[in-house]
N, C-alpha and C positions, 0 to 999 in steps of 0.2 A: 727586298731583302730577303736572304733566307734565316730563317727560325732555327734551322736546326746547324748552328755553328759551337764548336767546341775546340778549346784553346787549353793544352796543361803543359805544364812547367814542370819537369823533373829531370832522372836519370834512369838511364839503361839499367836494367836490372840481372841482365846477362846478354851475351852476345845473338845476334838476330841468328836465325837459321834461315835458308830457304827451301821451297819445297816448288817442286814443279808438278803438277796436274797434269792427266792423261790428253788434256783437251791442249795443252803448251800454256795456260797458263800460270804464271809465275807470282809466288807470293813471300815474302819475307816479312817472317812473325816475330815478334819481340814482343818484353814487357815494360813499362817504366813506373817509378815509383814516385809518387807525391808528399807532400809533407804538408797537412794544414795545424797552424797552431792558433790556441784561444786560450784565454782567460776563464778559468773555472769560477765557482760562487766564492769561493778561498781568495782569489785575486792570484791565484799559482798559473804560471804557464805550463798547458797542455800539448801535446804533440800528438798527431794521429797520422800514420802514414798509410796510404792508399796505393794500391798495386793495378794499372791496367796494360789489359794484355792488348797490343795493336797488330795491325795487317798494313801492309804496303803490296798494291800490285803492279803486275808486268813490266815495264821499262823503267818505272818511277822504284820498284822493287831493286831491279840491278843496281841503279844508279846509288842506292842510299844503302845498301847492303852493307859496304865496305866501312861505311862511319858509324853504323850500330853496333858499338860494341860497349861492352860493360864497363858501367862510370860515369861514362859520358855523358854532359849535360845538354837534353834536347828541349827545343820548342815545337810543339805539336800542334797543327793547327787543321782542322778537318770535320768531320760531322758523325752521327752517332747511328749504327746500323744493325738493325735486329737482325 
């Protein structure tokens, strides 16, 4: 069982960009926005937006780049890395 598992549901903030490093590694970089809502102590709904920078590497970067366009709904399944 993997303990470092993350699922994010959101929308892409801006079109993804592709970078190629000197060693040939390809990186598709993009950000998504997610919303969280809850009721405050007064019983009113509050929405909070969060933004997450994400990266996809090598052959996966090439495959998904055409689909990573602003406003598109996405589900991200991955892991965290520092």
